[in-house]
Each structure stands twice: as structure tokens, then as C-alpha cells.
MMTF fields as JSON, N, C-alpha, C and O atoms, coordinates in Angstrom:
{
  "mmtfVersion": "1.0.0",
  "mmtfProducer": "UNKNOWN",
  "numBonds": 419,
  "numAtoms": 420,
  "numGroups": 105,
  "numChains": 1,
  "numModels": 1,
  "chainsPerModel": [1],
  "groupsPerChain": [105],
  "chainIdList": ["A"],
  "bondAtomList": [4, 2, 8, 6, 12, 10, 16, 14, 20, 18, 24, 22, 28, 26, 32, 30, 36, 34, 40, 38, 44, 42, 48, 46, 52, 50, 56, 54, 60, 58, 64, 62, 68, 66, 72, 70, 76, 74, 80, 78, 84, 82, 88, 86, 92, 90, 96, 94, 100, 98, 104, 102, 108, 106, 112, 110, 116, 114, 120, 118, 124, 122, 128, 126, 132, 130, 136, 134, 140, 138, 144, 142, 148, 146, 152, 150, 156, 154, 160, 158, 164, 162, 168, 166, 172, 170, 176, 174, 180, 178, 184, 182, 188, 186, 192, 190, 196, 194, 200, 198, 204, 202, 208, 206, 212, 210, 216, 214, 220, 218, 224, 222, 228, 226, 232, 230, 236, 234, 240, 238, 244, 242, 248, 246, 252, 250, 256, 254, 260, 258, 264, 262, 268, 266, 272, 270, 276, 274, 280, 278, 284, 282, 288, 286, 292, 290, 296, 294, 300, 298, 304, 302, 308, 306, 312, 310, 316, 314, 320, 318, 324, 322, 328, 326, 332, 330, 336, 334, 340, 338, 344, 342, 348, 346, 352, 350, 356, 354, 360, 358, 364, 362, 368, 366, 372, 370, 376, 374, 380, 378, 384, 382, 388, 386, 392, 390, 396, 394, 400, 398, 404, 402, 408, 406, 412, 410, 416, 414],
  "bondOrderList": [1, 1, 1, 1, 1, 1, 1, 1, 1, 1, 1, 1, 1, 1, 1, 1, 1, 1, 1, 1, 1, 1, 1, 1, 1, 1, 1, 1, 1, 1, 1, 1, 1, 1, 1, 1, 1, 1, 1, 1, 1, 1, 1, 1, 1, 1, 1, 1, 1, 1, 1, 1, 1, 1, 1, 1, 1, 1, 1, 1, 1, 1, 1, 1, 1, 1, 1, 1, 1, 1, 1, 1, 1, 1, 1, 1, 1, 1, 1, 1, 1, 1, 1, 1, 1, 1, 1, 1, 1, 1, 1, 1, 1, 1, 1, 1, 1, 1, 1, 1, 1, 1, 1, 1],
  "groupList": [{"groupName": "UNK", "atomNameList": ["N", "CA", "C", "O"], "elementList": ["N", "C", "C", "O"], "formalChargeList": [0, 0, 0, 0], "bondAtomList": [1, 0, 2, 1, 3, 2], "bondOrderList": [1, 1, 2], "singleLetterCode": "X", "chemCompType": "L-PEPTIDE LINKING"}],
  "groupTypeList": [0, 0, 0, 0, 0, 0, 0, 0, 0, 0, 0, 0, 0, 0, 0, 0, 0, 0, 0, 0, 0, 0, 0, 0, 0, 0, 0, 0, 0, 0, 0, 0, 0, 0, 0, 0, 0, 0, 0, 0, 0, 0, 0, 0, 0, 0, 0, 0, 0, 0, 0, 0, 0, 0, 0, 0, 0, 0, 0, 0, 0, 0, 0, 0, 0, 0, 0, 0, 0, 0, 0, 0, 0, 0, 0, 0, 0, 0, 0, 0, 0, 0, 0, 0, 0, 0, 0, 0, 0, 0, 0, 0, 0, 0, 0, 0, 0, 0, 0, 0, 0, 0, 0, 0, 0],
  "groupIdList": [1, 2, 3, 4, 5, 6, 7, 8, 9, 10, 11, 12, 13, 14, 15, 16, 17, 18, 19, 20, 21, 22, 23, 24, 25, 26, 27, 28, 29, 30, 31, 32, 33, 34, 35, 36, 37, 38, 39, 40, 41, 42, 43, 44, 45, 46, 47, 48, 49, 50, 51, 52, 53, 54, 55, 56, 57, 58, 59, 60, 61, 62, 63, 64, 65, 66, 67, 68, 69, 70, 71, 72, 73, 74, 75, 76, 77, 78, 79, 80, 81, 82, 83, 84, 85, 86, 87, 88, 89, 90, 91, 92, 93, 94, 95, 96, 97, 98, 99, 100, 101, 102, 103, 104, 105],
  "secStructList": [7, 2, 2, 2, 2, 2, 2, 2, 2, 2, 2, 2, 2, 2, 2, 2, 2, 6, 1, 7, 7, 7, 4, 4, 4, 1, 1, 7, 7, 4, 4, 4, 7, 7, 2, 2, 2, 2, 2, 2, 2, 2, 2, 2, 2, 2, 2, 2, 2, 2, 2, 1, 7, 7, 7, 2, 2, 2, 2, 2, 2, 2, 2, 2, 2, 2, 2, 2, 2, 2, 2, 2, 4, 4, 4, 4, 6, 6, 7, 2, 2, 2, 2, 2, 2, 2, 2, 2, 2, 2, 2, 2, 2, 2, 2, 2, 2, 2, 2, 2, 2, 2, 2, 2, 7],
  "xCoordList": [-68.833, -67.917, -66.792, -66.435, -66.126, -64.848, -65.035, -64.135, -66.22, -66.58, -66.692, -66.313, -67.243, -67.319, -66.078, -65.835, -65.054, -63.719, -63.059, -62.34, -63.254, -62.7, -62.975, -62.098, -64.38, -64.829, -64.232, -63.819, -64.185, -63.601, -62.041, -61.539, -61.31, -59.976, -59.747, -58.787, -60.576, -60.491, -60.823, -60.242, -61.621, -61.944, -60.683, -60.216, -60.233, -59.008, -57.839, -57.145, -57.626, -56.559, -56.658, -55.646, -57.946, -58.087, -57.915, -57.299, -58.444, -57.958, -56.681, -56.172, -55.863, -54.467, -53.69, -52.734, -54.149, -53.337, -53.398, -52.604, -54.445, -54.673, -53.871, -53.771, -53.326, -52.375, -50.916, -50.184, -50.47, -49.002, -48.11, -48.406, -47.029, -46.017, -45.338, -44.968, -45.238, -44.77, -43.289, -42.368, -43.166, -41.957, -40.831, -39.86, -40.868, -39.629, -39.266, -38.35, -39.851, -39.645, -38.989, -38.82, -38.548, -37.654, -36.378, -35.775, -35.991, -34.577, -34.621, -33.657, -35.584, -35.771, -35.964, -36.741, -35.215, -35.318, -35.462, -34.517, -36.633, -37.024, -36.733, -37.095, -36.095, -35.722, -34.797, -34.751, -34.159, -33.142, -33.872, -33.227, -35.223, -35.934, -36.281, -36.803, -36.031, -36.232, -37.657, -38.171, -38.436, -39.816, -40.386, -41.588, -39.512, -39.841, -39.94, -40.819, -39.133, -39.145, -40.3, -40.971, -40.569, -41.72, -42.913, -43.633, -43.171, -44.294, -44.5, -45.587, -43.481, -43.581, -43.845, -44.667, -43.165, -43.358, -44.758, -45.385, -45.36, -46.754, -47.723, -48.684, -47.428, -48.306, -48.441, -49.537, -47.351, -47.319, -48.11, -48.861, -47.933, -48.643, -50.197, -51.006, -50.513, -52.008, -52.553, -53.668, -51.897, -52.316, -52.598, -53.641, -51.557, -51.762, -52.877, -53.581, -53.104, -54.055, -55.549, -56.52, -55.635, -56.86, -57.093, -58.24, -56.033, -56.228, -56.509, -57.075, -56.104, -56.31, -55.48, -54.814, -55.401, -54.694, -53.094, -52.528, -52.535, -51.015, -50.396, -50.972, -49.194, -48.416, -47.772, -47.956, -47.138, -46.373, -45.391, -45.425, -44.538, -43.495, -44.122, -43.629, -45.158, -45.741, -46.557, -46.56, -47.143, -47.83, -46.894, -47.175, -45.763, -44.665, -44.09, -43.801, -43.959, -43.379, -44.493, -44.177, -45.651, -46.782, -46.792, -46.763, -46.833, -46.805, -45.721, -45.933, -44.547, -43.342, -43.162, -42.612, -43.656, -43.788, -44.908, -44.765, -46.045, -46.951, -46.461, -46.734, -45.661, -45.093, -44.151, -44.274, -43.248, -42.255, -42.858, -42.477, -43.745, -44.379, -45.147, -45.17, -45.741, -46.405, -45.476, -45.88, -44.223, -43.357, -42.689, -42.235, -42.686, -42.169, -43.102, -42.68, -44.367, -45.416, -45.15, -45.204, -44.893, -44.659, -43.583, -43.628, -42.554, -41.342, -41.419, -40.492, -42.649, -42.854, -43.87, -44.315, -44.255, -45.422, -45.255, -46.166, -43.99, -43.617, -44.281, -44.627, -44.394, -44.981, -46.502, -46.787, -47.448, -48.812, -49.242, -49.881, -48.858, -49.281, -48.677, -49.344, -47.3, -46.619, -47.331, -47.581, -47.659, -48.422, -49.696, -50.073, -50.448, -51.724, -51.451, -52.194, -50.439, -50.153, -49.878, -50.536, -48.859, -48.349, -49.361, -49.477, -50.072, -51.213, -52.245, -52.793, -52.578, -53.544, -52.82, -53.432, -51.684, -50.917, -51.04, -51.436, -50.628, -50.609, -52.052, -52.186, -53.096, -54.424, -54.818, -55.476, -54.488, -54.776, -54.15, -54.751, -52.89, -52.052, -52.735, -52.869, -53.098, -53.778, -54.885, -55.036, -55.735, -57.007, -56.662, -57.247, -55.626, -55.201, -54.841, -55.21, -54.273, -53.708, -55.119, -55.248, -55.958, -57.28, -58.018, -58.526, -58.096, -58.787, -58.111, -58.763, -56.783, -56.057, -56.326, -56.58, -56.227, -56.597, -58.055, -58.302, -58.87, -60.432, -60.333, -60.941, -59.638, -59.699, -59.212, -59.69, -58.291, -57.498, -58.44, -58.168, -59.401, -60.224, -61.449, -62.258],
  "yCoordList": [222.224, 223.199, 222.411, 222.503, 221.551, 220.919, 219.979, 219.785, 219.377, 218.431, 219.152, 218.592, 220.432, 221.22, 221.563, 221.515, 221.976, 222.329, 221.24, 221.389, 219.958, 218.78, 218.533, 218.26, 218.616, 218.515, 219.624, 219.346, 220.808, 221.952, 221.606, 221.774, 221.098, 220.691, 219.534, 219.562, 218.572, 217.553, 218.065, 217.544, 218.951, 219.58, 220.418, 220.309, 221.217, 221.978, 221.208, 221.484, 220.081, 219.103, 218.429, 218.255, 218.07, 217.459, 218.45, 218.091, 219.857, 220.662, 220.886, 220.933, 221.073, 221.357, 220.009, 220.186, 218.753, 217.694, 217.48, 216.766, 218.187, 218.322, 219.315, 219.327, 220.114, 221.173, 220.825, 220.396, 220.929, 220.61, 221.551, 222.729, 220.977, 221.881, 222.784, 222.357, 224.169, 225.21, 224.687, 224.397, 224.611, 224.32, 225.065, 224.47, 226.194, 227.248, 227.152, 227.892, 226.343, 226.281, 225.162, 225.001, 224.243, 222.984, 223.474, 222.878, 224.435, 225.066, 226.556, 227.084, 227.005, 228.481, 228.286, 227.453, 229.098, 229.103, 230.535, 231.094, 231.082, 232.337, 232.429, 231.554, 233.504, 233.683, 232.533, 232.267, 231.933, 230.728, 229.425, 228.426, 229.406, 228.159, 227.194, 227.701, 225.987, 225.134, 224.908, 224.515, 225.199, 225.057, 223.649, 223.412, 222.749, 221.369, 220.834, 220.023, 221.244, 220.633, 221.151, 220.469, 222.553, 223.25, 222.503, 222.022, 222.373, 221.648, 220.33, 220.043, 219.467, 217.993, 218.022, 217.241, 218.913, 218.906, 219.379, 218.746, 220.424, 220.931, 219.809, 219.452, 219.318, 218.248, 217.016, 216.612, 216.554, 215.489, 215.917, 215.129, 217.22, 217.657, 217.574, 217.003, 218.243, 218.255, 216.936, 216.682, 216.08, 214.715, 214.059, 213.438, 214.213, 213.542, 214.244, 213.546, 215.512, 216.201, 215.792, 215.866, 215.402, 214.721, 213.412, 213.01, 212.721, 211.369, 211.289, 210.292, 212.435, 212.585, 213.479, 214.208, 213.548, 214.726, 214.46, 213.368, 215.736, 215.744, 215.504, 215.827, 214.927, 214.819, 216.296, 217.151, 216.487, 217.744, 218.116, 219.195, 217.143, 217.504, 217.892, 218.853, 217.237, 217.507, 218.937, 219.751, 219.15, 220.331, 221.624, 222.561, 221.544, 222.483, 222.707, 223.819, 221.525, 221.642, 222.529, 223.401, 222.12, 222.708, 224.279, 225.127, 224.489, 225.959, 226.723, 227.795, 226.194, 226.842, 226.951, 227.922, 225.9, 226.155, 227.125, 227.747, 227.225, 228.169, 229.404, 230.208, 229.756, 231.037, 231.389, 232.455, 230.602, 230.741, 230.89, 231.819, 230.093, 230.244, 231.598, 232.226, 232.02, 233.258, 234.386, 235.395, 234.291, 235.513, 235.362, 236.328, 234.173, 233.968, 234.409, 234.967, 234.211, 234.567, 235.941, 235.91, 237.05, 238.26, 238.208, 238.947, 237.411, 237.345, 236.556, 236.454, 235.943, 235.09, 235.66, 235.078, 236.933, 237.479, 237.686, 238.009, 237.455, 237.764, 236.519, 236.679, 235.363, 234.19, 234.043, 233.772, 234.247, 234.195, 232.78, 232.617, 231.727, 230.478, 229.916, 229.313, 230.235, 229.751, 230.485, 229.914, 231.796, 232.471, 231.789, 231.61, 231.36, 230.697, 229.281, 228.851, 228.592, 227.229, 227.385, 226.778, 228.238, 228.347, 228.968, 228.603, 229.877, 230.557, 229.467, 229.459, 228.52, 227.52, 226.565, 226.121, 226.23, 225.376, 225.945, 225.306, 227.299, 228.047, 227.98, 227.491, 228.434, 228.28, 226.948, 226.844, 225.964, 224.599, 224.161, 223.451, 224.573, 224.27, 225.072, 224.575, 226.193, 227.069, 226.301, 226.081, 225.86, 225.101, 223.898, 223.555, 223.249, 221.849, 222.225, 221.39, 223.175, 223.587, 223.985, 223.656, 224.543, 224.893, 223.785, 223.714, 222.795, 221.409, 220.694, 220.235, 220.644, 219.99, 220.61, 219.93, 221.99, 222.654, 222.324, 222.115, 222.327, 221.915, 220.617, 220.419, 219.673, 218.263, 218.207, 217.391, 219.069, 219.094, 219.804, 219.677, 220.455, 221.329, 220.622, 221.178],
  "zCoordList": [-93.441, -94.122, -94.575, -95.749, -93.664, -94.151, -95.282, -96.099, -95.346, -96.372, -97.822, -98.851, -97.791, -98.998, -99.396, -100.602, -98.466, -98.864, -99.417, -100.405, -98.785, -99.506, -100.763, -101.582, -101.076, -102.487, -103.378, -104.504, -102.915, -103.7, -103.981, -105.092, -102.843, -103.108, -104.096, -104.866, -104.078, -105.165, -106.532, -107.484, -106.727, -107.934, -108.452, -109.586, -107.517, -107.973, -108.38, -109.358, -107.465, -107.629, -109.109, -109.788, -109.547, -110.806, -111.861, -112.865, -111.78, -112.8, -112.83, -113.95, -111.716, -111.758, -112.449, -113.204, -112.148, -112.711, -114.221, -114.834, -114.789, -116.154, -116.874, -118.101, -116.116, -116.572, -117.023, -116.131, -118.089, -118.359, -117.56, -117.358, -117.13, -116.378, -117.52, -118.613, -117.048, -117.882, -118.543, -117.779, -119.691, -120.438, -119.963, -119.495, -120.034, -119.729, -118.223, -117.863, -117.273, -115.974, -115.435, -114.226, -116.472, -116.158, -115.657, -114.765, -116.147, -115.817, -115.183, -114.629, -115.312, -114.731, -113.222, -112.754, -112.509, -111.005, -110.427, -109.871, -110.574, -110.04, -108.423, -107.636, -108.085, -106.733, -106.277, -105.076, -107.043, -106.773, -106.473, -106.153, -106.569, -106.21, -107.467, -108.46, -107.434, -108.483, -108.371, -107.324, -109.647, -109.68, -110.006, -109.886, -110.408, -110.564, -109.08, -108.789, -108.245, -106.839, -106.145, -105.37, -106.469, -105.783, -106.14, -105.265, -107.435, -107.921, -107.346, -106.844, -107.386, -106.915, -105.433, -104.953, -104.658, -103.135, -102.863, -102.013, -103.471, -103.193, -103.658, -102.976, -104.777, -105.274, -104.171, -103.781, -103.788, -102.679, -101.465, -100.89, -101.062, -99.795, -100.106, -99.374, -101.331, -101.584, -101.776, -101.32, -102.392, -102.515, -101.273, -101.069, -100.342, -99.043, -98.276, -97.547, -98.361, -97.564, -98.087, -97.335, -99.297, -99.849, -99.202, -99.005, -98.859, -98.162, -96.793, -96.347, -95.912, -94.622, -94.111, -94.847, -92.524, -91.895, -92.15, -92.17, -92.337, -92.442, -91.167, -90.128, -91.173, -90.044, -89.896, -90.762, -88.941, -88.432, -89.574, -90.166, -89.816, -90.896, -92.248, -92.839, -92.791, -94.015, -93.84, -94.763, -92.782, -92.529, -92.705, -93.453, -91.925, -92.021, -93.472, -93.914, -94.157, -95.511, -96.507, -97.316, -96.249, -97.005, -96.765, -97.657, -95.52, -95.117, -95.718, -96.283, -95.61, -96.012, -97.529, -98.048, -98.226, -99.697, -100.218, -101.27, -99.421, -99.802, -99.73, -100.621, -98.662, -98.409, -99.446, -100.049, -99.692, -100.836, -102.159, -102.871, -102.561, -103.824, -103.905, -104.963, -102.844, -102.839, -103.047, -103.625, -102.605, -102.94, -104.408, -105.022, -104.843, -106.274, -107.265, -108.278, -107.079, -108.197, -108.876, -110.105, -108.344, -108.966, -109.863, -110.846, -109.684, -110.429, -111.624, -112.428, -111.741, -113.054, -113.933, -114.923, -113.497, -114.259, -115.805, -116.568, -116.136, -117.565, -118.47, -119.64, -117.808, -118.43, -117.948, -116.782, -118.955, -118.608, -118.148, -117.109, -118.987, -118.625, -117.186, -116.346, -117.088, -115.747, -114.603, -113.541, -114.85, -113.64, -113.411, -112.253, -114.483, -114.223, -113.608, -112.726, -114.049, -113.505, -112.014, -111.168, -111.715, -110.351, -109.449, -108.279, -109.969, -109.057, -108.805, -107.703, -109.734, -109.318, -108.423, -107.451, -108.625, -107.604, -106.183, -105.208, -106.193, -104.875, -104.263, -103.141, -104.929, -104.498, -104.038, -103.003, -104.69, -104.2, -102.996, -102.191, -102.815, -101.649, -100.442, -99.323, -100.737, -99.657, -99.106, -97.904, -100.144, -99.651, -98.87, -97.842, -99.45, -98.785, -97.378, -96.552, -96.941, -95.697, -94.949, -93.77, -95.48, -94.84, -94.406, -93.288, -95.391, -95.155, -93.929, -92.991, -94.024, -93.04, -91.571, -90.576, -91.607, -90.409, -89.78, -88.592, -90.761, -90.266, -89.679, -88.628, -90.214, -89.768, -88.252, -87.464, -87.915, -86.683, -85.643, -84.449, -85.982, -85.085, -84.664, -83.92]
}
């Protein structure tokens, strides 16, 4: 099961990396959060999860950012592409957390 999730994570990650960052979100900060930082932080955690188990610090960062992004998503619904982009990032991050959890069990 963990191997299948890892393959799915790699596929989602490849799809996400092909998506350009939403232009209007370089300066837009929904809920007071910098989306560039959100993007780069989650991308780093996802990439690390693909390489192996996350350390406690990165696991905490990943979980925290998943939660925050989940609360932000409804507030960006006015931008269809940004919603698609950040929803894909959110789903990929959730799967990265699941892969990391499975590795520890």
C-alpha cells in the first residue's frame, strides 16, 4: 500500500510541478498568508517526503501548512485557476503526509 501511495505521490508531484504559479498570488495574501511562502514550504516538504521519512520538524511544518491551506482554499474561490493550483498542492501535501505516516508504521 505504501509503495502505491509513493507512486501516486510522485505522479501528483510531477503534475503539480508542471503548473505555473498563479500570477495574481505573488502579492495576494488571503487570510493574511503569503501564498508564495505557502507554496515553497509545502513543495519542500513534499519533495523531502518523496526522498524518505520526514524529521519531526518537517512533519510538524507539513501538517501545519496542510491545515492552514485547507482553511484558505474557500477564500480564493473567486480565482478558478488558483483554486485548482492550490487544491492540487493541498491534495499532494496530504498524500505526502500519508506516505510519511505509512513509513513510520
